[in-house]
C-alpha positions as CSV (number, residue, x, y, z in Angstrom):
1,M,-11.5,7.6,-19.9
2,L,-8.6,6.8,-21.9
3,T,-7.9,3.1,-21.6
4,G,-4.6,1.4,-22.2
5,V,-5.2,0.0,-25.5
6,V,-4.0,3.1,-27.0
7,V,-0.5,1.8,-26.2
8,I,-0.9,-1.4,-27.9
9,P,-0.3,0.0,-31.3
10,F,3.0,2.0,-30.3
11,A,4.2,-1.3,-28.2
12,L,4.0,-3.4,-31.1
13,A,5.6,-1.3,-33.8
14,A,8.3,-0.6,-31.1
15,A,8.6,-4.5,-30.6
16,V,8.9,-5.0,-34.3
17,L,11.8,-2.7,-34.5
18,A,13.4,-4.0,-31.2
19,G,13.4,-7.7,-33.0
20,W,14.8,-6.3,-36.3
21,R,17.7,-4.2,-34.7
22,A,18.6,-7.4,-32.2
23,A,18.1,-9.7,-35.7
24,G,20.5,-7.1,-37.6
25,R,23.1,-7.4,-34.7
26,G,23.4,-11.0,-35.3
27,R,21.8,-12.0,-32.0
28,S,20.4,-15.4,-31.5
29,A,16.8,-16.4,-32.0
30,F,16.6,-16.6,-28.5
31,V,17.7,-12.5,-27.7
32,V,15.8,-11.7,-30.6
33,A,12.4,-13.0,-28.9
34,S,13.8,-11.6,-25.6
35,S,14.1,-8.2,-27.1
36,V,10.5,-8.5,-28.6
37,L,8.9,-9.9,-25.7
38,F,10.6,-7.1,-23.2
39,V,9.2,-4.3,-25.2
40,L,5.7,-5.7,-25.4
41,Y,6.0,-6.3,-21.9
42,L,7.0,-2.6,-21.4
43,G,4.1,-1.5,-23.2
44,W,1.8,-3.7,-20.8
45,V,3.4,-2.1,-17.7
46,V,2.5,1.4,-19.2
47,A,-0.6,0.3,-20.2
48,A,-1.3,-1.3,-16.3
49,T,0.2,1.5,-14.5
50,L,-0.4,4.9,-16.2
51,F,-3.8,3.7,-17.6
52,P,-7.0,4.1,-17.4
53,L,-6.4,8.3,-17.5
54,P,-9.7,9.6,-16.5
55,V,-9.5,12.7,-18.6
56,R,-13.4,13.8,-18.4
57,A,-13.9,13.0,-14.6
58,P,-15.4,16.0,-12.9
59,V,-13.1,17.7,-10.3
60,A,-16.1,18.5,-8.0
61,E,-17.2,14.4,-8.1
62,L,-13.6,13.1,-7.7
63,E,-13.2,15.6,-4.4
64,A,-16.9,14.6,-3.0
65,A,-15.1,10.9,-3.3
66,G,-12.4,11.9,-1.1
67,R,-10.1,11.9,-4.4
68,G,-9.5,15.7,-4.3
69,G,-5.8,16.8,-4.3
70,V,-3.0,14.7,-5.0
71,S,-1.9,11.9,-2.7
72,V,2.0,11.0,-2.1
73,E,3.3,8.7,0.1
74,L,7.3,9.0,1.1
75,V,7.1,7.2,4.5
76,P,8.8,3.8,3.5
77,L,7.3,0.8,4.6
78,A,4.0,2.3,6.1
79,G,1.7,1.4,3.2
80,I,3.3,-2.2,3.6
81,R,2.7,-2.3,7.2
82,D,-0.6,-1.0,6.6
83,V,-1.6,-3.5,3.8
84,L,-0.3,-6.4,6.7
85,T,-2.2,-5.0,9.4
86,H,-5.3,-4.2,7.9
87,G,-5.6,-6.3,4.7
88,S,-7.3,-9.3,4.0
89,P,-5.1,-12.1,2.6
90,S,-6.5,-11.7,-0.8
91,V,-5.6,-7.9,-0.7
92,R,-2.1,-8.6,0.9
93,A,-1.4,-11.1,-2.5
94,W,-2.7,-8.2,-5.0
95,I,-0.7,-5.3,-3.6
96,L,2.3,-6.7,-2.1
97,G,2.8,-9.7,-4.6
98,G,1.6,-8.0,-7.4
99,N,4.1,-4.8,-7.1
100,V,6.9,-7.6,-6.6
101,L,5.8,-10.0,-9.5
102,T,4.8,-7.0,-11.9
103,L,8.4,-6.2,-12.8
104,V,10.2,-9.6,-12.3
105,P,10.0,-9.8,-16.1
106,F,12.3,-6.4,-16.3
107,G,14.7,-8.0,-14.3
108,F,14.7,-11.3,-16.3
109,L,14.3,-9.9,-19.9
110,L,16.5,-6.5,-19.6
111,P,20.0,-8.5,-19.2
112,F,19.3,-10.5,-22.5
113,T,18.6,-7.2,-24.4
114,A,21.1,-5.2,-23.1
115,P,24.0,-7.5,-21.6
116,R,26.5,-5.1,-20.1
117,L,23.7,-4.5,-17.5
118,A,23.9,-7.5,-16.5
119,T,25.7,-7.3,-13.1
120,W,23.9,-6.8,-9.5
121,R,25.4,-3.2,-9.4
122,R,23.9,-2.2,-12.6
123,M,20.7,-3.9,-12.4
124,A,20.2,-2.5,-8.8
125,V,20.2,0.9,-10.1
126,A,17.7,-0.4,-12.7
127,A,15.8,-1.6,-10.1
128,L,15.6,1.5,-8.8
129,L,15.2,4.1,-11.4
130,F,12.7,2.2,-13.3
131,P,9.9,1.8,-11.0
132,L,11.0,5.3,-9.7
133,G,10.4,6.3,-13.1
134,I,6.7,5.1,-13.0
135,E,5.9,6.5,-9.5
136,L,7.1,10.0,-10.8
137,A,5.1,9.4,-14.0
138,Q,2.1,8.7,-11.8
139,L,2.6,11.7,-9.9
140,A,3.0,14.1,-13.0
141,V,-0.4,12.9,-14.7
142,S,-2.1,13.6,-11.1
143,L,-0.5,17.1,-11.0
144,A,-1.8,17.6,-14.5
145,L,-5.1,16.4,-14.0
146,G,-5.4,18.1,-10.6
147,Y,-6.0,15.0,-8.2
148,S,-4.8,11.8,-7.5
149,Y,-6.0,9.1,-10.1
150,R,-3.0,7.0,-8.5
151,V,-1.3,7.3,-5.0
152,T,2.4,7.5,-5.4
153,E,4.3,5.6,-2.8
154,I,7.6,4.7,-2.1
155,D,6.5,1.4,-1.0
156,D,5.7,0.4,-4.5
157,V,9.4,1.6,-5.6
158,L,10.5,-1.1,-2.7
159,L,8.5,-4.0,-4.1
160,N,9.2,-3.3,-7.9
161,F,13.0,-3.0,-6.5
162,V,12.7,-6.4,-5.2
163,G,10.9,-7.9,-8.5
164,V,13.8,-6.6,-10.6
165,L,16.1,-8.2,-8.6
166,L,14.6,-11.9,-8.5
167,G,13.7,-11.4,-11.8
168,F,17.5,-10.7,-12.5
169,A,18.3,-13.8,-10.0
170,V,16.3,-16.3,-12.4
171,H,17.8,-14.5,-15.6
172,L,21.3,-15.9,-14.1
173,V,20.0,-19.2,-13.8
174,A,18.7,-19.1,-17.4
175,R,21.6,-17.7,-18.9
176,R,23.4,-20.7,-18.2
177,F,21.3,-22.6,-20.7
178,V,21.8,-19.7,-23.4
179,T,24.4,-20.0,-25.8
180,E,25.4,-16.4,-26.8
181,P,28.7,-14.1,-26.8
182,R,27.8,-11.6,-24.1
183,E,29.9,-8.7,-25.7
184,G,30.2,-6.1,-22.9
185,A,28.4,-7.9,-20.1
186,G,30.6,-7.5,-16.7
187,D,30.9,-10.4,-14.0
188,P,27.4,-10.6,-12.5
189,V,28.5,-10.2,-8.7
190,G,31.2,-7.1,-9.3
191,N,30.6,-4.0,-11.3
């Protein structure tokens, strides 16, 4: 089993570089800290969504456990409906709430680190592309392994999308308390 711990040194190095770059551009201490936190958060997302990698799991064992082949769910809301219908309250909270809350920090921190993305339209695009990238990476790993170590679901993309936009809404409120010149930032309601 290859665990997400392997991500830590890369995330730490990237976070230091992001902070150094933001400080070198004369950004405020808040934005420097946001840049560092954002990169550390991205490292956590990679560790949480792509790891552990079962690099030595025998395919016969997985097939016997019903995990042979690659599992892809492309019917929107099918998984959500199944969880709401058959899941216990704790399962509902974990799967639905977890998928939303996991990407709230993305929507909150990204506009501080990349102000030009601080519009609803641009954040909606990021809110679609980032979770789609996560699901495609999970699918690619499953295909490379020859079995589904994670289920690739369109519902995860939808719930993550909501989380990013929720984080951006919180960002817009928090931004009022941060005094930082916002070069390249558009009107949050416009383009």
